[in-house]
N, C-alpha and C positions, 0 to 999 in steps of 0.2 A: 736819405731823401734831402733834396734841396728845395727849399721854398714850397714844400707840400706837394710837389709834383713827383710822380713815379717815373722812373727811367726805364724805358723798354730796351731790351737787349735782343738783337736778332742773332741767329746763328751765322757763323762765318762760312764762307764757301768751302773751306777745308773740312770743317765739321760735317757739313752736308754730304760731301763726297765720301767721307769715311763712313758715315751712317748708311748711305746707300750701298756702299761696297760690302758692308757687313750683312745687310739684308739680302744682297745678291748671293753671297756665299752661303748663307743659311738656306735660302731657297734652293740653290743647287744641291746642297747636301740632302735636303728633304726629297727632292725629285729623284736623286740617285737611290736613296733608301727605299722609296716607294716602288721604284722599278725592280729592285732586288727582291722586295717582298712579293711582288707579283710573280716573278720567276719561281721563287720558292713555293708559292701557292700552287702553281702549275705542276711542279715536280711532286708535291705532296698529293695532289689529286690523281696524278698518273700512277703513283705508287699504290694508292688506295685502290684504284680500279684494277691494277695488275694483281694485287692480292685477292681481290674478289674473283677475278678470272681463274686464278689458281685454286682458290677455295671451291668454286663451282666445279672445276675439273676434278678435284679430289673426290667430291661427293658423287659425281657421275661415274667415275672410275670404280670407286668402292661399291657401287650398286651393281656392277656387272658381276656375273658368276665366275668367269675365268678371263679377267682382263690381261691382254698381252701388251707388249710395247707398242705395236702398231695401232691397236684400238685406243690405247691411252693417248697416243699422239693425235689421233683423229679427234678424240673428244676434246683435247686441249685446244686444237686449232679451231674447232667448232665454237668453243666458248670464247676464244679470242675474236673470232669473226663477228660474234654477237655483241661484243663490248664496244663502247665508244672509242677505245684505243685504236681499233682497226681503221678508224677514219683518219687518223693522223699518219701522214706519210713517213715521218721519221721514226715511228715506233714499230718494231718488228717482233714477231713471235719466233722463239727458238725452240726447236725440238730435235734432240740428237741423243745418241747412245754413246756413253763414255765409261770405260772401266766397269762394266756390269751395272751401270745405272742409266736410267732414262732421265735425261735432263730437260726439263720444261722451263722456259724462261721468257721474259719479255725485256727487250733492250731498247734503249733510246737511240737517237740519231748518231751518237758517237760510239755505239757498241757497248756502252756501259749498261750492266744489268740493272733493271728497275726492281725486278723480283724474279726469284727462281725456285725451283722445286726439284729435288732429286728423289727418284723412286727406284728402289732396288729391283732389278729384273730377276725373276726366278728362272732357274734352269728347268728344263722339262722334267728331269728326275728329282727336282728339289721341292716338290709339292708337299706341303704340310697341312 
């Protein structure tokens, strides 16, 4: 201190530009991270709903006396139609027979399976 007076120091222009630049980078990182979390949340909700559809389908199929592949497929498609997933254009139900199994699944817009279920198909003489 000189003569009892305090000296005020202002920030230089370079310091202000650097500080604002750091704040902009931090804001951009936060915005990007929040967008990624929103997408992950949507995927998680879709997976949960798909598992509920499959679970409900299993319960209804097991309640039938003699369920066949055709009836099981109809039950699954009915459960899918009741779910909120059927309202989304990019999400599709998958019902097909492969290698002696009935494959029930739900796929996203890219064809990637969100959830799937394989049910062994009994032959007509294979009843136990």
